[in-house]
N, C-alpha and C positions, 0 to 999 in steps of 0.2 A: 470371485466373492463380492457381494454387494455391502455397502455401508449400511449404518443405521437408517430406518425409514424416518422421514420427516413428519412432524406432527402438522396438524391443522393450523393454519396462519391465523394469527390474532390480529384483526384489522387495526386495532388500536395501538400496535407497535410499529405500524408503517410510517416512516418518516415522510413528511409532506414533500421534501426535496431530498431524495436519497443521496445525491451527489454532495449534499452539505450535512448529511447525518450519519457518515461514516465513523464507526467507533474506533477502528485502527487509524484512519486518516486523521481524525481529530487528536490521536494520542501524538502524532509527530509533525503535524503541519499547523494546528491551530496555535497561534502565537500572539501573546500580547506585547511581546518585544522581539527584537531581533530585525534582521533584514538581509539584504545581499550587497556585496561590495561590487561596484562596476568591474574592477579589474578581475576578480575571482569569478564573477558571473559569466564572463566572456569564456572562460575556460570549462565550464559546465557542459555536460552532453545536452542536446536540444530535447525540449519537451515535446510530448505528443501534439498533434494539431487536429483541427475538426476535418481537414482534408484526409488525414490517415484514418480517422474513425469512420467517416462516411456519413451518410444522410441521418438525420435524426438527433445528432449530437450537437449540443450548444455548450461552448467553453465560458468559464468565468474565472476570475481572479480570487483564489481563496485568501489573499493577503499574504504578508511576510511569513517566512518560516523562521522560527526562532534559531538563532545559531548557538544552540545549546546541546550537550550530550543527549538529553531526553528526546531531542527531535529524530533521532535514528535508533532508539531503543525499542525492543519488542514489547507487546502489551503483556506478555505472560512471563513467569520465571524461566530462567535459562541455566544451563550448566556453566561452570567455570567462573572466571573473575570478570568483574565489570572492566571492559576496555577503557583505556585512558584516551577519551575522544575530544578532539579539538575541531568543531565544525567551522570550516573557513568561509564557506558560501553555500547558498541554497536557494532553490527556486521551485515554483509549484504551479500547477494549472488543474482546474477541475472541469469536468464535463458532465452534462446531465442529459438523458434521454426521458423527457417526462412521459412519453406515450408508453414505454415499457418499463417505468419507474426503475431506471438503472442509473448509477453514478459511477464516475471514475475520477480518481486522484492520481496525478502523477507528480512525483516530487524527486528532484535531483540535489545532490549534495556533495560538496567537495570536502574531504577530511585532511587532517594533517600529513598522513601517509598511506601508503598501501597496505602495510602492516595492520594499521588500524582499521582500515576498511574490511580486510579479512576477519579480523578479530569481531567486529561488528556483525558481519554475516554469520560468524559462528554462533553469536547469539540467537539470531533468528532461526538457525538450523537446529538448535537445541531446545527452543523454548517448548514449554508444556503447559497447554492451557486446559489440562484435565479439570482443575477445580473452577473453570469459568462456566458461564451459561452457554457456551458453544462447543460443538464437537470439532476437534482439530483433525483434519485430513491433509495429506500431501497432495499438491497438484501435479499431475503427471503430464508427459508429453512436453516438456519445456527445453528450450535450447541449453547447450552446455554453459555453465557459469551463471545460471538463473536458478535461484531456489524460489518455490512456491508454496503457499500453504492456504487451505481454506478453513474459515471458521464459520461453521454452520449452527445458528441459533437453535438451541434444543426445542424451545416451546413455540417456534414459528418458521416459516418458510424463508425468513430473511437470511441471507448467507453473505459472505464476504470473503474475497481472496486477496492475498498480498503477494506480490513477486519482488524479489530482491536481487538486484544484479549489481555486480562490482566490476570496475574497469580501473585498475590502478589504485588511486586514492579517491576516486569519485563512486558514488553509489547512486542507484536508481531505485526508487520504490514505486510500484504500481498497485493501486487498491481499487477493486471493482466491487461495487455493492449492489444488491438487488434480490431477486427472489428465484430460486429454482437452479436447474442446470445450466441455464444460459449464461450465469455468472461465470462458471468455470470455463465454459466455451469461448466466451470473449476473452477471457484471461489468456487462455492458450493461444488465441489468434494474435493478441497484442504482445505476447512474450518476445518475439524476435526483434520488436520495435525498441524495446528499453535498453 
């Protein structure tokens, strides 16, 4: 069974730098305050690197991730109670491939405990973006323990995927933005690395 057909892309909606125009990435990494502690930062899982991504990708520093509950919250309503989140440490990196108009954001966070990380994962697994301007689809062919969703903008070819992985009290978020099926393909290729 195939999903809904995508409509013609409106060029006026293409961000000049997709890596910095990510709607979901901006929800949990754009920060006016916050930062990382040196001790906790050392305990975070490693971020992706240009070497892992291959030719054409250029990394940049998106700035500090806010050490706030909103930094790990899904962009759409979800089922259940709001978890009692305490973000201990966070770090982030962005990558852009200008030739293909693709962007990647990888953010890792340390939470107060493993139960909180599982509760946050549950909010992503049950979020419902029905009333948004994007069609929500699951991303398949992912490793065990990694949740993935695609948010495909209804009136354009712009699409975005989000992967969420949990390892104890740490979480890893991978956001890929761009146009067409290549976004999902890249997401599936990178899933084992987060």
